[in-house]
A tleap script that builds the chain and sets N, CA, C and O, in Angstrom:
source leaprc.protein.ff14SB
mol = sequence {
  NMET ILE THR PRO ASN LEU LEU ARG GLY GLU
  GLN VAL ARG LEU THR ALA PRO THR ALA ALA
  ASP LEU PRO ALA ILE THR ARG TRP TRP SER
  ASP PRO ASP PHE LEU ARG PRO VAL SER TYR
  THR HIE LEU THR LEU PRO THR SER ASP LEU
  CVAL
}
set mol.1.N position { -57.559 -2.116 91.787 }
set mol.1.CA position { -57.825 -2.503 90.411 }
set mol.1.C position { -56.987 -3.733 90.058 }
set mol.1.O position { -55.816 -3.827 90.426 }
set mol.2.N position { -57.598 -4.663 89.346 }
set mol.2.CA position { -56.892 -5.867 88.922 }
set mol.2.C position { -56.172 -5.577 87.615 }
set mol.2.O position { -56.766 -5.066 86.666 }
set mol.3.N position { -54.900 -5.904 87.576 }
set mol.3.CA position { -54.116 -5.648 86.371 }
set mol.3.C position { -54.315 -6.768 85.359 }
set mol.3.O position { -54.646 -7.888 85.748 }
set mol.4.N position { -54.121 -6.495 84.063 }
set mol.4.CA position { -54.324 -7.515 83.030 }
set mol.4.C position { -53.352 -8.689 83.128 }
set mol.4.O position { -53.642 -9.766 82.608 }
set mol.5.N position { -52.214 -8.505 83.778 }
set mol.5.CA position { -51.219 -9.575 83.856 }
set mol.5.C position { -51.264 -10.307 85.203 }
set mol.5.O position { -50.287 -10.947 85.593 }
set mol.6.N position { -52.380 -10.218 85.905 }
set mol.6.CA position { -52.491 -10.827 87.230 }
set mol.6.C position { -52.201 -12.325 87.208 }
set mol.6.O position { -51.515 -12.830 88.096 }
set mol.7.N position { -52.708 -13.035 86.218 }
set mol.7.CA position { -52.547 -14.492 86.168 }
set mol.7.C position { -51.558 -14.932 85.098 }
set mol.7.O position { -51.740 -15.972 84.465 }
set mol.8.N position { -50.525 -14.147 84.901 }
set mol.8.CA position { -49.500 -14.498 83.918 }
set mol.8.C position { -48.142 -14.528 84.592 }
set mol.8.O position { -47.872 -13.752 85.509 }
set mol.9.N position { -47.302 -15.419 84.134 }
set mol.9.CA position { -45.945 -15.459 84.641 }
set mol.9.C position { -45.536 -16.855 85.057 }
set mol.9.O position { -46.363 -17.763 85.142 }
set mol.10.N position { -44.266 -17.014 85.311 }
set mol.10.CA position { -43.718 -18.326 85.647 }
set mol.10.C position { -44.119 -18.790 87.040 }
set mol.10.O position { -44.088 -19.988 87.320 }
set mol.11.N position { -44.490 -17.876 87.908 }
set mol.11.CA position { -44.808 -18.231 89.293 }
set mol.11.C position { -46.297 -18.480 89.534 }
set mol.11.O position { -46.698 -18.725 90.672 }
set mol.12.N position { -47.119 -18.422 88.495 }
set mol.12.CA position { -48.560 -18.634 88.641 }
set mol.12.C position { -48.844 -20.133 88.606 }
set mol.12.O position { -48.416 -20.837 87.691 }
set mol.13.N position { -49.576 -20.612 89.618 }
set mol.13.CA position { -49.923 -22.031 89.680 }
set mol.13.C position { -51.413 -22.173 89.926 }
set mol.13.O position { -51.991 -21.431 90.721 }
set mol.14.N position { -52.033 -23.121 89.250 }
set mol.14.CA position { -53.429 -23.427 89.463 }
set mol.14.C position { -53.502 -24.548 90.488 }
set mol.14.O position { -52.886 -25.600 90.316 }
set mol.15.N position { -54.250 -24.320 91.545 }
set mol.15.CA position { -54.391 -25.334 92.575 }
set mol.15.C position { -55.868 -25.626 92.801 }
set mol.15.O position { -56.726 -24.814 92.456 }
set mol.16.N position { -56.154 -26.757 93.365 }
set mol.16.CA position { -57.527 -27.126 93.672 }
set mol.16.C position { -58.066 -26.225 94.778 }
set mol.16.O position { -57.323 -25.827 95.675 }
set mol.17.N position { -59.354 -25.904 94.716 }
set mol.17.CA position { -59.939 -25.092 95.784 }
set mol.17.C position { -59.877 -25.825 97.122 }
set mol.17.O position { -59.952 -27.052 97.175 }
set mol.18.N position { -59.739 -25.063 98.187 }
set mol.18.CA position { -59.734 -25.625 99.528 }
set mol.18.C position { -60.884 -25.013 100.322 }
set mol.18.O position { -61.567 -24.107 99.845 }
set mol.19.N position { -61.087 -25.507 101.512 }
set mol.19.CA position { -62.142 -24.973 102.375 }
set mol.19.C position { -61.930 -23.484 102.648 }
set mol.19.O position { -62.896 -22.741 102.820 }
set mol.20.N position { -60.686 -23.051 102.687 }
set mol.20.CA position { -60.385 -21.637 102.922 }
set mol.20.C position { -60.841 -20.750 101.767 }
set mol.20.O position { -61.027 -19.547 101.948 }
set mol.21.N position { -61.021 -21.337 100.576 }
set mol.21.CA position { -61.461 -20.582 99.404 }
set mol.21.C position { -62.973 -20.409 99.340 }
set mol.21.O position { -63.458 -19.567 98.585 }
set mol.22.N position { -63.722 -21.179 100.105 }
set mol.22.CA position { -65.177 -21.163 100.009 }
set mol.22.C position { -65.819 -19.798 100.242 }
set mol.22.O position { -66.749 -19.453 99.514 }
set mol.23.N position { -65.377 -19.006 101.214 }
set mol.23.CA position { -65.996 -17.686 101.370 }
set mol.23.C position { -65.839 -16.804 100.125 }
set mol.23.O position { -66.777 -16.103 99.745 }
set mol.24.N position { -64.682 -16.832 99.498 }
set mol.24.CA position { -64.466 -16.025 98.290 }
set mol.24.C position { -65.304 -16.546 97.134 }
set mol.24.O position { -65.892 -15.758 96.393 }
set mol.25.N position { -65.366 -17.850 96.972 }
set mol.25.CA position { -66.164 -18.442 95.893 }
set mol.25.C position { -67.640 -18.110 96.091 }
set mol.25.O position { -68.342 -17.791 95.132 }
set mol.26.N position { -68.101 -18.185 97.315 }
set mol.26.CA position { -69.495 -17.849 97.620 }
set mol.26.C position { -69.785 -16.392 97.280 }
set mol.26.O position { -70.835 -16.086 96.715 }
set mol.27.N position { -68.860 -15.486 97.620 }
set mol.27.CA position { -69.045 -14.071 97.287 }
set mol.27.C position { -69.100 -13.867 95.778 }
set mol.27.O position { -69.927 -13.099 95.288 }
set mol.28.N position { -68.215 -14.557 95.026 }
set mol.28.CA position { -68.210 -14.398 93.569 }
set mol.28.C position { -69.554 -14.798 92.983 }
set mol.28.O position { -70.125 -14.059 92.180 }
set mol.29.N position { -70.067 -15.969 93.378 }
set mol.29.CA position { -71.305 -16.475 92.796 }
set mol.29.C position { -72.529 -15.737 93.310 }
set mol.29.O position { -73.628 -15.959 92.803 }
set mol.30.N position { -72.376 -14.872 94.295 }
set mol.30.CA position { -73.466 -14.038 94.782 }
set mol.30.C position { -73.399 -12.633 94.191 }
set mol.30.O position { -74.285 -11.816 94.441 }
set mol.31.N position { -72.371 -12.347 93.418 }
set mol.31.CA position { -72.134 -11.021 92.858 }
set mol.31.C position { -72.704 -10.947 91.438 }
set mol.31.O position { -72.212 -11.635 90.544 }
set mol.32.N position { -73.735 -10.121 91.219 }
set mol.32.CA position { -74.324 -10.028 89.877 }
set mol.32.C position { -73.337 -9.561 88.813 }
set mol.32.O position { -73.461 -9.959 87.654 }
set mol.33.N position { -72.368 -8.736 89.170 }
set mol.33.CA position { -71.376 -8.294 88.187 }
set mol.33.C position { -70.471 -9.431 87.748 }
set mol.33.O position { -70.023 -9.456 86.602 }
set mol.34.N position { -70.195 -10.370 88.639 }
set mol.34.CA position { -69.403 -11.543 88.286 }
set mol.34.C position { -70.215 -12.475 87.391 }
set mol.34.O position { -69.684 -13.039 86.433 }
set mol.35.N position { -71.488 -12.637 87.698 }
set mol.35.CA position { -72.332 -13.564 86.956 }
set mol.35.C position { -72.763 -13.043 85.594 }
set mol.35.O position { -73.141 -13.831 84.727 }
set mol.36.N position { -72.713 -11.754 85.391 }
set mol.36.CA position { -73.214 -11.169 84.146 }
set mol.36.C position { -72.620 -11.815 82.903 }
set mol.36.O position { -73.388 -12.147 81.999 }
set mol.37.N position { -71.301 -12.019 82.788 }
set mol.37.CA position { -70.773 -12.607 81.552 }
set mol.37.C position { -71.002 -14.116 81.437 }
set mol.37.O position { -70.718 -14.699 80.390 }
set mol.38.N position { -71.505 -14.752 82.479 }
set mol.38.CA position { -71.716 -16.201 82.433 }
set mol.38.C position { -72.990 -16.485 81.650 }
set mol.38.O position { -74.062 -15.984 81.991 }
set mol.39.N position { -72.872 -17.274 80.622 }
set mol.39.CA position { -74.039 -17.669 79.834 }
set mol.39.C position { -74.050 -19.185 79.745 }
set mol.39.O position { -73.219 -19.787 79.065 }
set mol.40.N position { -74.991 -19.787 80.432 }
set mol.40.CA position { -75.051 -21.242 80.451 }
set mol.40.C position { -75.492 -21.817 79.114 }
set mol.40.O position { -75.331 -23.015 78.881 }
set mol.41.N position { -76.038 -21.004 78.242 }
set mol.41.CA position { -76.450 -21.512 76.937 }
set mol.41.C position { -75.250 -21.770 76.033 }
set mol.41.O position { -75.375 -22.470 75.028 }
set mol.42.N position { -74.095 -21.218 76.375 }
set mol.42.CA position { -72.908 -21.406 75.544 }
set mol.42.C position { -71.971 -22.488 76.074 }
set mol.42.O position { -70.916 -22.735 75.490 }
set mol.43.N position { -72.350 -23.130 77.173 }
set mol.43.CA position { -71.517 -24.205 77.700 }
set mol.43.C position { -71.707 -25.452 76.849 }
set mol.43.O position { -72.818 -25.766 76.420 }
set mol.44.N position { -70.617 -26.149 76.616 }
set mol.44.CA position { -70.712 -27.381 75.841 }
set mol.44.C position { -70.092 -28.518 76.625 }
set mol.44.O position { -69.171 -28.317 77.416 }
set mol.45.N position { -70.602 -29.702 76.400 }
set mol.45.CA position { -70.059 -30.887 77.026 }
set mol.45.C position { -69.120 -31.568 76.046 }
set mol.45.O position { -69.312 -31.475 74.833 }
set mol.46.N position { -68.104 -32.253 76.560 }
set mol.46.CA position { -67.201 -32.959 75.638 }
set mol.46.C position { -67.946 -34.051 74.883 }
set mol.46.O position { -68.840 -34.703 75.423 }
set mol.47.N position { -67.565 -34.237 73.636 }
set mol.47.CA position { -68.191 -35.295 72.847 }
set mol.47.C position { -67.497 -36.617 73.140 }
set mol.47.O position { -66.361 -36.649 73.613 }
set mol.48.N position { -68.190 -37.692 72.856 }
set mol.48.CA position { -67.660 -39.019 73.182 }
set mol.48.C position { -66.367 -39.330 72.451 }
set mol.48.O position { -65.558 -40.110 72.953 }
set mol.49.N position { -66.144 -38.736 71.264 }
set mol.49.CA position { -64.915 -39.039 70.534 }
set mol.49.C position { -63.704 -38.362 71.150 }
set mol.49.O position { -62.574 -38.699 70.799 }
set mol.50.N position { -63.909 -37.416 72.059 }
set mol.50.CA position { -62.787 -36.760 72.731 }
set mol.50.C position { -62.408 -37.447 74.024 }
set mol.50.O position { -61.323 -37.201 74.551 }
set mol.51.N position { -63.252 -38.284 74.540 }
set mol.51.CA position { -63.012 -38.912 75.840 }
set mol.51.C position { -62.166 -40.144 75.684 }
set mol.51.O position { -61.858 -40.811 76.672 }
savepdb mol mol.pdb
quit
């Protein structure tokens, strides 16, 4: 089970995906339970005044 504080703390770092991450990313995007909360109708693009 994933705990609620999995991605919290001073030692958590966001890094760019690597080739080693591709199998996990592929599994996520093939998993209907992962995709269920994704709604492309709610995605927004940045407006020109923010760029």
